[in-house]
C-alpha positions as CSV (number, residue, x, y, z in Angstrom):
1,M,-7.7,7.1,37.4
2,S,-9.2,5.3,40.4
3,V,-10.8,2.4,38.5
4,A,-8.6,-0.8,38.6
5,L,-7.6,-2.2,35.3
6,Y,-9.6,-5.4,35.7
7,E,-12.7,-3.3,36.4
8,Q,-12.4,-1.0,33.4
9,E,-15.2,-1.7,30.9
10,T,-16.8,-0.4,27.7
11,T,-20.4,-1.0,26.9
12,I,-22.1,-0.2,23.6
13,S,-25.9,-0.2,23.4
14,F,-28.5,0.8,20.9
15,Y,-32.1,0.1,20.1
16,R,-33.3,-1.7,17.0
17,D,-35.5,1.2,15.9
18,S,-32.9,3.9,16.6
19,D,-29.8,5.0,14.8
20,I,-28.1,6.3,17.9
21,A,-25.6,4.2,19.8
22,H,-24.7,4.9,23.5
23,I,-21.2,4.1,24.6
24,Y,-20.2,4.0,28.3
25,T,-16.5,3.4,29.1
26,S,-14.3,3.5,32.2
27,D,-11.4,2.2,30.1
28,T,-8.8,5.0,29.8
29,T,-7.5,3.9,26.4
30,V,-11.0,3.8,24.9
31,M,-11.7,7.3,26.5
32,T,-8.6,8.7,24.8
33,R,-9.7,7.3,21.4
34,L,-13.3,8.5,21.8
35,D,-12.2,11.9,23.0
36,K,-10.1,12.4,19.9
37,L,-13.2,11.5,17.8
38,V,-15.3,14.0,19.7
39,K,-12.8,16.8,19.1
40,N,-12.2,16.0,15.5
41,P,-14.2,18.4,13.2
42,N,-14.3,15.7,10.6
43,C,-16.3,13.4,13.0
44,P,-19.5,15.4,13.7
45,D,-21.5,12.4,14.7
46,W,-19.5,11.8,17.9
47,K,-20.7,13.5,21.1
48,L,-19.5,13.4,24.7
49,V,-22.7,13.2,26.7
50,E,-21.6,12.8,30.3
51,I,-18.5,12.7,32.5
52,Q,-18.7,10.6,35.6
53,R,-16.4,11.5,38.5
54,S,-15.5,9.9,41.8
55,R,-16.0,11.6,45.1
56,D,-12.6,13.1,44.9
57,G,-13.2,14.5,41.4
58,E,-11.3,11.9,39.3
59,I,-12.8,10.9,36.1
60,V,-14.1,7.3,36.3
61,G,-16.2,7.1,33.2
62,K,-17.6,8.8,30.2
63,C,-20.8,8.4,28.1
64,Y,-20.7,9.1,24.4
65,Q,-23.3,9.0,21.5
66,T,-22.8,8.4,17.8
67,H,-24.5,6.7,14.8
68,K,-24.7,3.0,15.5
69,K,-22.9,2.3,12.2
70,L,-19.8,4.0,13.7
71,A,-19.9,2.5,17.1
72,S,-18.8,-1.0,16.6
73,S,-15.4,0.0,15.2
74,F,-15.1,3.5,16.5
75,R,-14.8,5.0,13.0
76,G,-14.8,8.7,12.5
77,A,-17.4,9.1,9.7
78,I,-19.6,7.1,7.4
79,V,-18.0,7.2,4.0
80,E,-20.0,6.5,0.9
81,R,-18.0,5.9,-2.3
82,N,-19.3,7.1,-5.5
83,M,-17.5,5.1,-8.2
84,T,-17.9,4.7,-11.9
85,E,-18.4,1.2,-13.3
86,E,-14.8,1.3,-14.5
87,Q,-13.5,2.0,-11.0
88,R,-15.7,-0.8,-9.6
89,E,-14.3,-3.2,-12.2
90,E,-10.7,-2.1,-11.3
91,M,-11.4,-2.7,-7.6
92,R,-13.0,-6.1,-8.3
93,L,-10.0,-7.2,-10.5
94,R,-7.5,-6.0,-7.8
95,A,-9.3,-7.9,-5.1
96,S,-9.5,-11.0,-7.2
97,K,-5.8,-10.8,-7.9
98,M,-5.1,-10.3,-4.1
99,Q,-7.2,-13.4,-3.3
100,Q,-5.4,-15.5,-5.9
101,V,-2.0,-14.5,-4.6
102,R,-3.1,-15.3,-1.0
103,R,-4.5,-18.7,-2.1
104,E,-1.2,-19.4,-3.9
105,K,0.8,-18.6,-0.8
106,Q,-1.4,-20.9,1.3
107,N,-1.0,-23.7,-1.1
108,A,2.8,-23.2,-1.1
109,V,2.8,-23.3,2.7
110,Q,0.7,-26.5,2.7
111,L,3.0,-28.1,0.1
112,Q,6.0,-27.2,2.2
113,N,4.4,-28.6,5.4
114,N,3.5,-31.8,3.5
115,D,7.0,-32.2,2.3
116,D,8.4,-31.6,5.8
117,E,6.2,-34.3,7.2
118,T,7.4,-37.0,4.8
């Protein structure tokens, strides 16, 4: 690729009243990731719109389109979960337990740090 590393960029833009996001990139790593999304049959919202080439034919940039909800994290598809109330309650309890464990670990580290300071 003829674009220097420090010049490679990715730009995501969308209008407030539109659900379409436009992504331009000259970053080869981002191009690879987005090309995989475009080729994936499970990601129908991703489209390659334009390929930009240098005078000698090298690819220097690509433009893509997708739903703006997918653009910020380059996700493949919008997933809506249909859960029963019991499933929601299980998830809530699991998340609550995980938060409690994390808080206990943080408290243990703080106590250890306080003991080390004295």
